All heavy atoms as TSV, in Angstrom:
chain	resi	resn	atom	element	x	y	z
A	1	MET	N	N	-8.903	7.113	20.901
A	1	MET	CA	C	-8.468	6.335	19.818
A	1	MET	C	C	-8.059	7.216	18.659
A	1	MET	O	O	-8.816	8.205	18.403
A	1	MET	CB	C	-9.562	5.298	19.411
A	1	MET	CG	C	-9.089	4.427	18.374
A	1	MET	SD	S	-10.354	3.204	17.766
A	1	MET	CE	C	-10.582	2.241	19.258
A	2	GLY	N	N	-7.000	6.768	18.003
A	2	GLY	CA	C	-6.542	7.570	16.805
A	2	GLY	C	C	-7.380	7.365	15.605
A	2	GLY	O	O	-8.284	6.527	15.559
A	3	ASP	N	N	-7.162	8.137	14.573
A	3	ASP	CA	C	-7.883	8.037	13.271
A	3	ASP	C	C	-7.282	6.824	12.508
A	3	ASP	O	O	-6.037	6.602	12.515
A	3	ASP	CB	C	-7.664	9.302	12.446
A	3	ASP	CG	C	-8.377	10.458	13.097
A	3	ASP	OD1	O	-9.502	10.327	13.660
A	3	ASP	OD2	O	-7.796	11.595	13.200
A	4	PRO	N	N	-8.159	5.990	11.830
A	4	PRO	CA	C	-7.627	4.837	11.217
A	4	PRO	C	C	-7.017	5.041	9.878
A	4	PRO	O	O	-7.405	5.834	9.026
A	4	PRO	CB	C	-8.984	4.039	11.016
A	4	PRO	CG	C	-10.006	5.082	10.903
A	4	PRO	CD	C	-9.601	6.190	11.736
A	5	VAL	N	N	-5.916	4.304	9.657
A	5	VAL	CA	C	-5.218	4.198	8.386
A	5	VAL	C	C	-6.148	3.178	7.547
A	5	VAL	O	O	-6.399	2.052	8.031
A	5	VAL	CB	C	-3.741	3.687	8.469
A	5	VAL	CG1	C	-3.230	3.500	7.113
A	5	VAL	CG2	C	-2.950	4.593	9.251
A	6	THR	N	N	-6.581	3.578	6.438
A	6	THR	CA	C	-7.536	2.711	5.686
A	6	THR	C	C	-6.877	2.079	4.390
A	6	THR	O	O	-7.430	1.124	3.833
A	6	THR	CB	C	-8.744	3.504	5.227
A	6	THR	OG1	O	-8.326	4.619	4.398
A	6	THR	CG2	C	-9.515	3.983	6.402
A	7	ASN	N	N	-5.739	2.572	3.985
A	7	ASN	CA	C	-5.065	2.067	2.826
A	7	ASN	C	C	-3.645	2.627	2.806
A	7	ASN	O	O	-3.326	3.588	3.399
A	7	ASN	CB	C	-5.823	2.602	1.562
A	7	ASN	CG	C	-5.437	1.909	0.255
A	7	ASN	OD1	O	-5.130	0.735	0.281
A	7	ASN	ND2	N	-5.549	2.619	-0.816
A	8	PHE	N	N	-2.797	1.886	2.053
A	8	PHE	CA	C	-1.404	2.345	1.887
A	8	PHE	C	C	-1.019	2.155	0.489
A	8	PHE	O	O	-1.652	1.361	-0.236
A	8	PHE	CB	C	-0.503	1.646	2.853
A	8	PHE	CG	C	-0.337	0.207	2.626
A	8	PHE	CD1	C	0.577	-0.323	1.649
A	8	PHE	CD2	C	-1.125	-0.739	3.204
A	8	PHE	CE1	C	0.652	-1.656	1.385
A	8	PHE	CE2	C	-1.021	-2.136	3.014
A	8	PHE	CZ	C	-0.193	-2.557	2.073
A	9	GLU	N	N	0.019	2.892	0.043
A	9	GLU	CA	C	0.553	2.666	-1.328
A	9	GLU	C	C	2.080	2.806	-1.225
A	9	GLU	O	O	2.573	3.750	-0.746
A	9	GLU	CB	C	-0.037	3.756	-2.259
A	9	GLU	CG	C	0.322	3.496	-3.678
A	9	GLU	CD	C	-0.490	4.529	-4.567
A	9	GLU	OE1	O	-0.341	5.718	-4.375
A	9	GLU	OE2	O	-1.152	4.068	-5.408
A	10	VAL	N	N	2.745	1.868	-1.841
A	10	VAL	CA	C	4.167	1.844	-1.917
A	10	VAL	C	C	4.556	2.107	-3.332
A	10	VAL	O	O	4.102	1.356	-4.262
A	10	VAL	CB	C	4.772	0.402	-1.526
A	10	VAL	CG1	C	6.264	0.393	-1.662
A	10	VAL	CG2	C	4.368	0.082	-0.035
A	11	ASN	N	N	5.354	3.081	-3.602
A	11	ASN	CA	C	5.813	3.358	-4.988
A	11	ASN	C	C	7.288	3.059	-5.061
A	11	ASN	O	O	8.094	3.562	-4.275
A	11	ASN	CB	C	5.524	4.799	-5.300
A	11	ASN	CG	C	4.093	5.133	-5.455
A	11	ASN	OD1	O	3.455	5.518	-4.442
A	11	ASN	ND2	N	3.509	4.908	-6.559
A	12	SER	N	N	7.651	2.242	-6.024
A	12	SER	CA	C	8.992	1.666	-6.079
A	12	SER	C	C	9.583	1.787	-7.497
A	12	SER	O	O	8.850	1.711	-8.474
A	12	SER	CB	C	8.948	0.209	-5.718
A	12	SER	OG	O	10.097	-0.451	-5.972
A	13	ALA	N	N	10.907	2.024	-7.538
A	13	ALA	CA	C	11.586	1.912	-8.833
A	13	ALA	C	C	11.505	0.592	-9.500
A	13	ALA	O	O	11.623	0.462	-10.707
A	13	ALA	CB	C	12.993	2.368	-8.663
A	14	ASP	N	N	11.224	-0.450	-8.713
A	14	ASP	CA	C	11.207	-1.820	-9.225
A	14	ASP	C	C	9.996	-2.547	-8.504
A	14	ASP	O	O	10.154	-3.271	-7.554
A	14	ASP	CB	C	12.562	-2.617	-8.912
A	14	ASP	CG	C	12.582	-3.947	-9.548
A	14	ASP	OD1	O	11.526	-4.494	-9.944
A	14	ASP	OD2	O	13.655	-4.501	-9.668
A	15	PRO	N	N	8.777	-2.219	-9.005
A	15	PRO	CA	C	7.607	-2.816	-8.381
A	15	PRO	C	C	7.591	-4.325	-8.236
A	15	PRO	O	O	7.147	-4.898	-7.262
A	15	PRO	CB	C	6.432	-2.373	-9.287
A	15	PRO	CG	C	6.915	-1.109	-9.871
A	15	PRO	CD	C	8.429	-1.347	-10.133
A	16	ALA	N	N	8.185	-5.048	-9.286
A	16	ALA	CA	C	8.281	-6.496	-9.232
A	16	ALA	C	C	9.071	-6.957	-8.032
A	16	ALA	O	O	8.775	-7.894	-7.294
A	16	ALA	CB	C	8.799	-7.068	-10.493
A	17	LYS	N	N	10.205	-6.306	-7.806
A	17	LYS	CA	C	11.061	-6.646	-6.656
A	17	LYS	C	C	10.306	-6.398	-5.293
A	17	LYS	O	O	10.353	-7.162	-4.367
A	17	LYS	CB	C	12.391	-5.805	-6.682
A	17	LYS	CG	C	13.384	-6.159	-5.648
A	17	LYS	CD	C	14.670	-5.385	-5.876
A	17	LYS	CE	C	15.703	-5.707	-4.847
A	17	LYS	NZ	N	16.921	-5.055	-5.042
A	18	ALA	N	N	9.608	-5.183	-5.286
A	18	ALA	CA	C	8.861	-4.827	-4.105
A	18	ALA	C	C	7.717	-5.939	-3.837
A	18	ALA	O	O	7.560	-6.338	-2.693
A	18	ALA	CB	C	8.222	-3.481	-4.225
A	19	ARG	N	N	7.049	-6.406	-4.855
A	19	ARG	CA	C	6.065	-7.393	-4.627
A	19	ARG	C	C	6.657	-8.702	-4.105
A	19	ARG	O	O	6.201	-9.327	-3.171
A	19	ARG	CB	C	5.411	-7.743	-6.015
A	19	ARG	CG	C	4.455	-6.687	-6.511
A	19	ARG	CD	C	3.603	-7.181	-7.700
A	19	ARG	NE	N	4.449	-7.458	-8.859
A	19	ARG	CZ	C	4.702	-6.628	-9.855
A	19	ARG	NH1	N	4.236	-5.383	-9.745
A	19	ARG	NH2	N	5.435	-7.063	-10.898
A	20	ARG	N	N	7.845	-9.038	-4.676
A	20	ARG	CA	C	8.535	-10.346	-4.148
A	20	ARG	C	C	8.902	-10.171	-2.704
A	20	ARG	O	O	8.713	-11.050	-1.849
A	20	ARG	CB	C	9.776	-10.627	-5.004
A	20	ARG	CG	C	9.472	-11.205	-6.384
A	20	ARG	CD	C	10.672	-11.690	-7.030
A	20	ARG	NE	N	11.767	-10.719	-7.209
A	20	ARG	CZ	C	11.856	-9.918	-8.249
A	20	ARG	NH1	N	10.893	-9.928	-9.156
A	20	ARG	NH2	N	12.848	-9.003	-8.291
A	21	PHE	N	N	9.437	-8.997	-2.325
A	21	PHE	CA	C	9.780	-8.676	-0.960
A	21	PHE	C	C	8.626	-8.815	0.000
A	21	PHE	O	O	8.710	-9.593	1.047
A	21	PHE	CB	C	10.437	-7.294	-0.844
A	21	PHE	CG	C	10.714	-6.903	0.607
A	21	PHE	CD1	C	11.848	-7.321	1.221
A	21	PHE	CD2	C	9.863	-6.045	1.211
A	21	PHE	CE1	C	12.175	-7.010	2.538
A	21	PHE	CE2	C	10.135	-5.664	2.594
A	21	PHE	CZ	C	11.264	-6.117	3.193
A	22	TYR	N	N	7.551	-8.085	-0.191
A	22	TYR	CA	C	6.438	-8.161	0.658
A	22	TYR	C	C	5.731	-9.453	0.707
A	22	TYR	O	O	5.234	-9.913	1.768
A	22	TYR	CB	C	5.460	-6.950	0.330
A	22	TYR	CG	C	6.047	-5.607	0.716
A	22	TYR	CD1	C	6.445	-4.728	-0.270
A	22	TYR	CD2	C	6.173	-5.253	2.031
A	22	TYR	CE1	C	6.973	-3.528	0.024
A	22	TYR	CE2	C	6.780	-3.993	2.334
A	22	TYR	CZ	C	7.167	-3.148	1.335
A	22	TYR	OH	O	7.681	-1.919	1.675
A	23	THR	N	N	5.699	-10.187	-0.401
A	23	THR	CA	C	5.115	-11.544	-0.406
A	23	THR	C	C	5.961	-12.479	0.434
A	23	THR	O	O	5.458	-13.218	1.272
A	23	THR	CB	C	4.981	-12.037	-1.838
A	23	THR	OG1	O	4.085	-11.220	-2.538
A	23	THR	CG2	C	4.413	-13.465	-1.879
A	24	THR	N	N	7.274	-12.401	0.241
A	24	THR	CA	C	8.194	-13.294	1.016
A	24	THR	C	C	8.248	-12.991	2.492
A	24	THR	O	O	8.134	-13.882	3.311
A	24	THR	CB	C	9.642	-13.205	0.387
A	24	THR	OG1	O	9.598	-13.562	-1.022
A	24	THR	CG2	C	10.585	-14.154	1.145
A	25	VAL	N	N	8.434	-11.761	2.808
A	25	VAL	CA	C	8.548	-11.361	4.247
A	25	VAL	C	C	7.207	-11.472	4.995
A	25	VAL	O	O	7.200	-11.905	6.179
A	25	VAL	CB	C	9.154	-9.935	4.316
A	25	VAL	CG1	C	9.196	-9.450	5.788
A	25	VAL	CG2	C	10.621	-9.960	3.731
A	26	PHE	N	N	6.145	-10.930	4.470
A	26	PHE	CA	C	4.866	-10.823	5.207
A	26	PHE	C	C	3.770	-11.814	4.734
A	26	PHE	O	O	2.750	-11.879	5.377
A	26	PHE	CB	C	4.384	-9.392	5.087
A	26	PHE	CG	C	5.301	-8.398	5.701
A	26	PHE	CD1	C	5.900	-7.363	4.935
A	26	PHE	CD2	C	5.597	-8.424	7.031
A	26	PHE	CE1	C	6.770	-6.450	5.526
A	26	PHE	CE2	C	6.438	-7.515	7.622
A	26	PHE	CZ	C	7.048	-6.525	6.845
A	27	GLY	N	N	4.014	-12.499	3.545
A	27	GLY	CA	C	3.011	-13.375	3.073
A	27	GLY	C	C	1.779	-12.712	2.450
A	27	GLY	O	O	0.703	-13.251	2.349
A	28	TRP	N	N	1.995	-11.410	2.046
A	28	TRP	CA	C	0.843	-10.663	1.415
A	28	TRP	C	C	0.469	-11.262	0.091
A	28	TRP	O	O	1.333	-11.800	-0.608
A	28	TRP	CB	C	1.247	-9.211	1.295
A	28	TRP	CG	C	1.404	-8.428	2.513
A	28	TRP	CD1	C	1.181	-8.888	3.814
A	28	TRP	CD2	C	1.889	-7.120	2.683
A	28	TRP	NE1	N	1.492	-7.858	4.724
A	28	TRP	CE2	C	1.902	-6.817	4.002
A	28	TRP	CE3	C	2.347	-6.156	1.738
A	28	TRP	CZ2	C	2.273	-5.522	4.514
A	28	TRP	CZ3	C	2.751	-4.902	2.243
A	28	TRP	CH2	C	2.708	-4.617	3.603
A	29	LYS	N	N	-0.779	-11.114	-0.207
A	29	LYS	CA	C	-1.296	-11.711	-1.535
A	29	LYS	C	C	-1.293	-10.571	-2.513
A	29	LYS	O	O	-1.721	-9.378	-2.174
A	29	LYS	CB	C	-2.625	-12.300	-1.335
A	29	LYS	CG	C	-2.642	-13.557	-0.434
A	29	LYS	CD	C	-3.991	-14.110	-0.281
A	29	LYS	CE	C	-3.990	-15.284	0.634
A	29	LYS	NZ	N	-5.311	-15.744	0.904
A	30	MET	N	N	-0.908	-10.750	-3.775
A	30	MET	CA	C	-0.823	-9.773	-4.756
A	30	MET	C	C	-1.848	-10.004	-5.845
A	30	MET	O	O	-1.980	-11.083	-6.305
A	30	MET	CB	C	0.598	-9.679	-5.361
A	30	MET	CG	C	1.669	-9.499	-4.319
A	30	MET	SD	S	1.687	-7.811	-3.621
A	30	MET	CE	C	2.795	-8.049	-2.260
A	31	ASN	N	N	-2.383	-8.933	-6.409
A	31	ASN	CA	C	-3.286	-8.975	-7.578
A	31	ASN	C	C	-2.854	-7.906	-8.576
A	31	ASN	O	O	-3.146	-6.730	-8.422
A	31	ASN	CB	C	-4.692	-8.798	-7.154
A	31	ASN	CG	C	-5.686	-8.808	-8.336
A	31	ASN	OD1	O	-5.421	-9.347	-9.303
A	31	ASN	ND2	N	-6.829	-8.156	-8.218
A	32	GLU	N	N	-1.998	-8.322	-9.447
A	32	GLU	CA	C	-1.500	-7.401	-10.467
A	32	GLU	C	C	-2.571	-6.953	-11.514
A	32	GLU	O	O	-3.318	-7.863	-11.940
A	32	GLU	CB	C	-0.263	-8.054	-11.231
A	32	GLU	CG	C	0.858	-8.365	-10.310
A	32	GLU	CD	C	2.019	-8.948	-11.090
A	32	GLU	OE1	O	2.451	-8.442	-12.093
A	32	GLU	OE2	O	2.553	-10.041	-10.577
A	33	VAL	N	N	-2.599	-5.704	-11.777
A	33	VAL	CA	C	-3.542	-5.162	-12.721
A	33	VAL	C	C	-2.725	-4.329	-13.781
A	33	VAL	O	O	-1.568	-4.057	-13.620
A	33	VAL	CB	C	-4.638	-4.339	-12.055
A	33	VAL	CG1	C	-5.524	-5.123	-11.132
A	33	VAL	CG2	C	-3.982	-3.095	-11.252
A	34	PRO	N	N	-3.357	-3.878	-14.847
A	34	PRO	CA	C	-2.661	-3.081	-15.894
A	34	PRO	C	C	-1.948	-1.863	-15.283
A	34	PRO	O	O	-2.249	-1.436	-14.141
A	34	PRO	CB	C	-3.743	-2.637	-16.822
A	34	PRO	CG	C	-4.852	-3.690	-16.682
A	34	PRO	CD	C	-4.778	-4.097	-15.223
A	35	ASN	N	N	-1.034	-1.285	-16.060
A	35	ASN	CA	C	-0.300	-0.085	-15.778
A	35	ASN	C	C	0.716	-0.352	-14.607
A	35	ASN	O	O	1.121	0.494	-13.829
A	35	ASN	CB	C	-1.178	1.046	-15.342
A	35	ASN	CG	C	-2.064	1.473	-16.500
A	35	ASN	OD1	O	-1.599	1.476	-17.647
A	35	ASN	ND2	N	-3.299	1.872	-16.187
A	36	ASN	N	N	1.158	-1.623	-14.489
A	36	ASN	CA	C	2.273	-1.982	-13.539
A	36	ASN	C	C	1.812	-1.635	-12.158
A	36	ASN	O	O	2.684	-1.177	-11.344
A	36	ASN	CB	C	3.535	-1.279	-13.955
A	36	ASN	CG	C	4.756	-1.984	-13.329
A	36	ASN	OD1	O	4.765	-3.142	-12.976
A	36	ASN	ND2	N	5.839	-1.174	-13.161
A	37	TYR	N	N	0.610	-1.826	-11.857
A	37	TYR	CA	C	0.062	-1.648	-10.437
A	37	TYR	C	C	-0.399	-2.964	-9.866
A	37	TYR	O	O	-0.822	-3.858	-10.533
A	37	TYR	CB	C	-1.038	-0.648	-10.495
A	37	TYR	CG	C	-1.386	-0.062	-9.079
A	37	TYR	CD1	C	-0.605	0.964	-8.594
A	37	TYR	CD2	C	-2.371	-0.633	-8.270
A	37	TYR	CE1	C	-0.833	1.421	-7.339
A	37	TYR	CE2	C	-2.589	-0.115	-6.967
A	37	TYR	CZ	C	-1.762	0.961	-6.428
A	37	TYR	OH	O	-2.020	1.384	-5.272
A	38	THR	N	N	-0.323	-3.069	-8.507
A	38	THR	CA	C	-0.641	-4.265	-7.817
A	38	THR	C	C	-1.509	-3.897	-6.606
A	38	THR	O	O	-1.087	-3.086	-5.843
A	38	THR	CB	C	0.534	-5.138	-7.397
A	38	THR	OG1	O	1.365	-5.362	-8.559
A	38	THR	CG2	C	0.152	-6.326	-6.641
A	39	PHE	N	N	-2.680	-4.542	-6.463
A	39	PHE	CA	C	-3.498	-4.437	-5.231
A	39	PHE	C	C	-2.937	-5.429	-4.260
A	39	PHE	O	O	-2.644	-6.544	-4.641
A	39	PHE	CB	C	-4.905	-4.631	-5.538
A	39	PHE	CG	C	-5.559	-3.504	-6.272
A	39	PHE	CD1	C	-5.849	-3.669	-7.612
A	39	PHE	CD2	C	-5.817	-2.362	-5.674
A	39	PHE	CE1	C	-6.397	-2.613	-8.353
A	39	PHE	CE2	C	-6.377	-1.195	-6.356
A	39	PHE	CZ	C	-6.752	-1.459	-7.707
A	40	VAL	N	N	-2.817	-5.022	-2.957
A	40	VAL	CA	C	-2.261	-5.856	-1.892
A	40	VAL	C	C	-3.309	-6.279	-0.967
A	40	VAL	O	O	-4.048	-5.367	-0.388
A	40	VAL	CB	C	-1.095	-5.102	-1.211
A	40	VAL	CG1	C	-0.534	-5.943	-0.081
A	40	VAL	CG2	C	-0.004	-4.682	-2.196
A	41	ASP	N	N	-3.411	-7.543	-0.694
A	41	ASP	CA	C	-4.252	-8.019	0.391
A	41	ASP	C	C	-3.289	-8.553	1.439
A	41	ASP	O	O	-2.606	-9.553	1.253
A	41	ASP	CB	C	-5.148	-9.234	-0.137
A	41	ASP	CG	C	-6.020	-9.975	0.924
A	41	ASP	OD1	O	-5.910	-9.520	2.078
A	41	ASP	OD2	O	-6.779	-10.837	0.539
A	42	THR	N	N	-3.369	-7.945	2.576
A	42	THR	CA	C	-2.401	-8.327	3.647
A	42	THR	C	C	-2.804	-9.525	4.362
A	42	THR	O	O	-2.100	-10.114	5.218
A	42	THR	CB	C	-2.224	-7.124	4.691
A	42	THR	OG1	O	-3.570	-6.821	5.239
A	42	THR	CG2	C	-1.629	-5.917	4.058
A	43	ASP	N	N	-4.023	-10.079	3.996
A	43	ASP	CA	C	-4.465	-11.395	4.573
A	43	ASP	C	C	-4.269	-11.479	6.071
A	43	ASP	O	O	-3.861	-12.392	6.621
A	43	ASP	CB	C	-3.743	-12.544	3.902
A	43	ASP	CG	C	-4.383	-13.892	4.101
A	43	ASP	OD1	O	-5.639	-13.919	4.292
A	43	ASP	OD2	O	-3.684	-14.882	4.063
A	44	ALA	N	N	-4.777	-10.381	6.779
A	44	ALA	CA	C	-4.590	-10.240	8.191
A	44	ALA	C	C	-5.869	-10.741	8.933
A	44	ALA	O	O	-5.969	-10.413	10.099
A	44	ALA	CB	C	-4.203	-8.847	8.512
A	45	GLY	N	N	-6.760	-11.384	8.319
A	45	GLY	CA	C	-7.955	-11.845	8.984
A	45	GLY	C	C	-8.816	-10.794	9.608
A	45	GLY	O	O	-9.269	-10.920	10.754
A	46	GLY	N	N	-8.959	-9.613	8.885
A	46	GLY	CA	C	-9.743	-8.533	9.413
A	46	GLY	C	C	-9.049	-7.608	10.354
A	46	GLY	O	O	-9.635	-6.595	10.827
A	47	LYS	N	N	-7.772	-7.879	10.645
A	47	LYS	CA	C	-7.063	-6.952	11.583
A	47	LYS	C	C	-6.122	-5.991	10.850
A	47	LYS	O	O	-5.573	-5.155	11.491
A	47	LYS	CB	C	-6.126	-7.858	12.487
A	47	LYS	CG	C	-6.923	-8.778	13.381
A	47	LYS	CD	C	-6.053	-9.518	14.258
A	47	LYS	CE	C	-6.767	-10.431	15.224
A	47	LYS	NZ	N	-5.931	-11.206	16.081
A	48	GLY	N	N	-6.020	-6.116	9.581
A	48	GLY	CA	C	-5.144	-5.184	8.880
A	48	GLY	C	C	-5.895	-4.479	7.694
A	48	GLY	O	O	-7.106	-4.549	7.645
A	49	ILE	N	N	-5.103	-3.775	6.907
A	49	ILE	CA	C	-5.653	-3.086	5.739
A	49	ILE	C	C	-5.022	-3.532	4.462
A	49	ILE	O	O	-3.929	-4.096	4.504
A	49	ILE	CB	C	-5.469	-1.527	5.935
A	49	ILE	CG1	C	-4.046	-1.170	6.013
A	49	ILE	CG2	C	-6.243	-1.016	7.198
A	49	ILE	CD1	C	-3.655	0.276	5.930
A	50	GLY	N	N	-5.670	-3.222	3.369
A	50	GLY	CA	C	-5.026	-3.550	2.116
A	50	GLY	C	C	-4.321	-2.262	1.549
A	50	GLY	O	O	-4.380	-1.238	2.227
A	51	GLY	N	N	-3.732	-2.424	0.440
A	51	GLY	CA	C	-3.000	-1.287	-0.157
A	51	GLY	C	C	-2.637	-1.611	-1.593
A	51	GLY	O	O	-3.277	-2.360	-2.223
A	52	GLY	N	N	-1.528	-1.007	-1.983
A	52	GLY	CA	C	-1.102	-1.167	-3.344
A	52	GLY	C	C	0.390	-0.920	-3.526
A	52	GLY	O	O	1.041	-0.286	-2.656
A	53	ILE	N	N	0.956	-1.451	-4.639
A	53	ILE	CA	C	2.304	-1.202	-4.996
A	53	ILE	C	C	2.306	-0.780	-6.443
A	53	ILE	O	O	1.726	-1.425	-7.263
A	53	ILE	CB	C	3.142	-2.553	-4.834
A	53	ILE	CG1	C	3.186	-2.994	-3.398
A	53	ILE	CG2	C	4.574	-2.379	-5.375
A	53	ILE	CD1	C	3.803	-4.336	-3.146
A	54	GLY	N	N	3.045	0.311	-6.722
A	54	GLY	CA	C	3.047	0.842	-8.097
A	54	GLY	C	C	4.470	1.407	-8.385
A	54	GLY	O	O	5.343	1.517	-7.548
A	55	PRO	N	N	4.624	1.797	-9.623
A	55	PRO	CA	C	5.874	2.374	-10.080
A	55	PRO	C	C	6.047	3.773	-9.562
A	55	PRO	O	O	5.112	4.450	-9.038
A	55	PRO	CB	C	5.687	2.478	-11.575
A	55	PRO	CG	C	4.182	2.506	-11.852
A	55	PRO	CD	C	3.593	1.782	-10.744
A	56	LEU	N	N	7.219	4.304	-9.680
A	56	LEU	CA	C	7.567	5.593	-9.187
A	56	LEU	C	C	6.740	6.675	-9.892
A	56	LEU	O	O	6.424	6.520	-11.068
A	56	LEU	CB	C	9.083	5.899	-9.460
A	56	LEU	CG	C	10.057	5.299	-8.552
A	56	LEU	CD1	C	11.482	5.747	-9.004
A	56	LEU	CD2	C	9.886	5.619	-7.062
A	57	ARG	N	N	6.384	7.741	-9.122
A	57	ARG	CA	C	5.692	8.839	-9.756
A	57	ARG	C	C	6.479	10.109	-9.415
A	57	ARG	O	O	5.930	11.209	-9.214
A	57	ARG	CB	C	4.266	8.987	-9.238
A	57	ARG	CG	C	3.412	7.823	-9.755
A	57	ARG	CD	C	2.007	7.990	-9.267
A	57	ARG	NE	N	2.030	7.676	-7.837
A	57	ARG	CZ	C	1.039	7.849	-7.076
A	57	ARG	NH1	N	-0.073	8.430	-7.463
A	57	ARG	NH2	N	1.072	7.511	-5.746
A	58	GLY	N	N	7.770	9.935	-9.375
A	58	GLY	CA	C	8.688	11.095	-9.050
A	58	GLY	C	C	10.051	10.581	-9.013
A	58	GLY	O	O	10.339	9.390	-9.349
A	59	PRO	N	N	10.983	11.335	-8.524
A	59	PRO	CA	C	12.478	10.905	-8.630
A	59	PRO	C	C	12.790	9.906	-7.500
A	59	PRO	O	O	13.840	9.246	-7.634
A	59	PRO	CB	C	13.174	12.260	-8.363
A	59	PRO	CG	C	12.294	13.063	-7.577
A	59	PRO	CD	C	10.876	12.740	-8.085
A	60	LYS	N	N	12.029	9.831	-6.410
A	60	LYS	CA	C	12.353	8.889	-5.294
A	60	LYS	C	C	11.214	7.976	-4.843
A	60	LYS	O	O	10.114	8.383	-4.992
A	60	LYS	CB	C	12.954	9.666	-4.101
A	60	LYS	CG	C	14.189	10.446	-4.407
A	60	LYS	CD	C	14.599	11.179	-3.187
A	60	LYS	CE	C	15.927	11.970	-3.445
A	60	LYS	NZ	N	16.473	12.599	-2.309
A	61	PRO	N	N	11.587	6.718	-4.362
A	61	PRO	CA	C	10.532	5.912	-3.866
A	61	PRO	C	C	9.813	6.610	-2.674
A	61	PRO	O	O	10.460	7.452	-1.916
A	61	PRO	CB	C	11.206	4.677	-3.399
A	61	PRO	CG	C	12.500	4.679	-4.030
A	61	PRO	CD	C	12.852	6.147	-4.300
A	62	PHE	N	N	8.560	6.290	-2.386
A	62	PHE	CA	C	7.812	6.791	-1.275
A	62	PHE	C	C	6.661	5.908	-0.877
A	62	PHE	O	O	6.246	5.012	-1.652
A	62	PHE	CB	C	7.302	8.227	-1.509
A	62	PHE	CG	C	6.272	8.342	-2.651
A	62	PHE	CD1	C	4.965	8.306	-2.350
A	62	PHE	CD2	C	6.689	8.591	-3.950
A	62	PHE	CE1	C	3.987	8.399	-3.365
A	62	PHE	CE2	C	5.748	8.686	-4.921
A	62	PHE	CZ	C	4.419	8.618	-4.634
A	63	VAL	N	N	6.141	6.131	0.305
A	63	VAL	CA	C	4.963	5.400	0.755
A	63	VAL	C	C	3.927	6.398	1.164
A	63	VAL	O	O	4.227	7.476	1.747
A	63	VAL	CB	C	5.327	4.525	2.056
A	63	VAL	CG1	C	4.078	3.874	2.540
A	63	VAL	CG2	C	6.345	3.491	1.630
A	64	THR	N	N	2.616	6.167	0.806
A	64	THR	CA	C	1.517	7.073	1.144
A	64	THR	C	C	0.517	6.211	2.080
A	64	THR	O	O	0.272	5.136	1.810
A	64	THR	CB	C	0.761	7.487	-0.178
A	64	THR	OG1	O	1.697	8.112	-1.009
A	64	THR	CG2	C	-0.316	8.419	0.239
A	65	PHE	N	N	0.124	6.867	3.143
A	65	PHE	CA	C	-0.859	6.309	4.065
A	65	PHE	C	C	-2.171	7.153	3.909
A	65	PHE	O	O	-2.118	8.395	3.943
A	65	PHE	CB	C	-0.370	6.450	5.524
A	65	PHE	CG	C	0.781	5.493	5.787
A	65	PHE	CD1	C	2.077	6.024	5.705
A	65	PHE	CD2	C	0.622	4.129	6.062
A	65	PHE	CE1	C	3.180	5.175	5.918
A	65	PHE	CE2	C	1.737	3.395	6.325
A	65	PHE	CZ	C	2.987	3.872	6.260
A	66	TYR	N	N	-3.288	6.486	3.737
A	66	TYR	CA	C	-4.518	7.153	3.697
A	66	TYR	C	C	-5.247	6.959	5.036
A	66	TYR	O	O	-5.439	5.827	5.483
A	66	TYR	CB	C	-5.386	6.480	2.587
A	66	TYR	CG	C	-4.799	6.669	1.217
A	66	TYR	CD1	C	-3.798	5.848	0.758
A	66	TYR	CD2	C	-5.108	7.852	0.400
A	66	TYR	CE1	C	-3.226	5.984	-0.529
A	66	TYR	CE2	C	-4.481	7.984	-0.856
A	66	TYR	CZ	C	-3.535	7.125	-1.287
A	66	TYR	OH	O	-2.910	7.291	-2.499
A	67	VAL	N	N	-5.600	8.122	5.664
A	67	VAL	CA	C	-6.163	8.110	6.956
A	67	VAL	C	C	-7.517	8.802	6.966
A	67	VAL	O	O	-7.670	9.829	6.273
A	67	VAL	CB	C	-5.198	8.893	7.980
A	67	VAL	CG1	C	-5.807	8.893	9.337
A	67	VAL	CG2	C	-3.801	8.318	7.942
A	68	VAL	N	N	-8.533	8.215	7.582
A	68	VAL	CA	C	-9.806	8.743	7.654
A	68	VAL	C	C	-9.923	9.679	8.900
A	68	VAL	O	O	-9.638	9.214	9.944
A	68	VAL	CB	C	-10.902	7.734	7.768
A	68	VAL	CG1	C	-12.313	8.281	7.987
A	68	VAL	CG2	C	-10.935	6.842	6.479
A	69	VAL	N	N	-10.289	10.942	8.726
A	69	VAL	CA	C	-10.398	11.844	9.788
A	69	VAL	C	C	-11.806	12.467	9.778
A	69	VAL	O	O	-12.474	12.494	8.727
A	69	VAL	CB	C	-9.433	13.003	9.732
A	69	VAL	CG1	C	-7.957	12.531	9.860
A	69	VAL	CG2	C	-9.483	13.788	8.434
A	70	LYS	N	N	-12.313	12.859	10.952
A	70	LYS	CA	C	-13.664	13.455	11.065
A	70	LYS	C	C	-13.791	14.756	10.408
A	70	LYS	O	O	-14.787	15.057	9.722
A	70	LYS	CB	C	-13.931	13.576	12.544
A	70	LYS	CG	C	-15.422	13.668	12.819
A	70	LYS	CD	C	-15.673	13.652	14.348
A	70	LYS	CE	C	-16.944	12.938	14.650
A	70	LYS	NZ	N	-17.235	12.846	16.070
A	71	ASP	N	N	-12.788	15.628	10.591
A	71	ASP	CA	C	-12.854	16.977	9.976
A	71	ASP	C	C	-11.491	17.237	9.358
A	71	ASP	O	O	-10.543	17.576	10.145
A	71	ASP	CB	C	-13.228	17.971	11.114
A	71	ASP	CG	C	-13.328	19.387	10.627
A	71	ASP	OD1	O	-12.812	19.712	9.494
A	71	ASP	OD2	O	-13.895	20.213	11.312
A	72	LEU	N	N	-11.448	17.196	8.015
A	72	LEU	CA	C	-10.175	17.403	7.376
A	72	LEU	C	C	-9.537	18.815	7.646
A	72	LEU	O	O	-8.362	18.940	7.943
A	72	LEU	CB	C	-10.329	17.230	5.846
A	72	LEU	CG	C	-9.005	17.301	5.002
A	72	LEU	CD1	C	-7.965	16.267	5.477
A	72	LEU	CD2	C	-9.339	17.088	3.559
A	73	GLY	N	N	-10.321	19.828	7.583
A	73	GLY	CA	C	-9.873	21.207	7.845
A	73	GLY	C	C	-9.301	21.381	9.243
A	73	GLY	O	O	-8.221	21.959	9.376
A	74	ALA	N	N	-9.899	20.753	10.195
A	74	ALA	CA	C	-9.457	20.845	11.596
A	74	ALA	C	C	-8.200	20.024	11.852
A	74	ALA	O	O	-7.363	20.428	12.578
A	74	ALA	CB	C	-10.570	20.407	12.563
A	75	THR	N	N	-8.064	18.898	11.107
A	75	THR	CA	C	-6.977	18.096	11.312
A	75	THR	C	C	-5.735	18.635	10.724
A	75	THR	O	O	-4.688	18.677	11.156
A	75	THR	CB	C	-7.231	16.727	10.582
A	75	THR	OG1	O	-8.356	16.059	11.256
A	75	THR	CG2	C	-6.066	15.831	10.774
């Protein structure tokens, strides 16, 4: 079995548009907090993971996946 993805983060030039997209397409629940950041509940009944949507932190949009590994150095 592979190592689990435990969280994800979508960084967008237009976080509000990204929130609307993911809510409409996947039915994800959004919890907006200060600093233009949103926690995402994928509402997958224990089968999925949560994540976040935030503003750009560089010149281009990107997605980050957080993966738990047994030995970071070896991985």
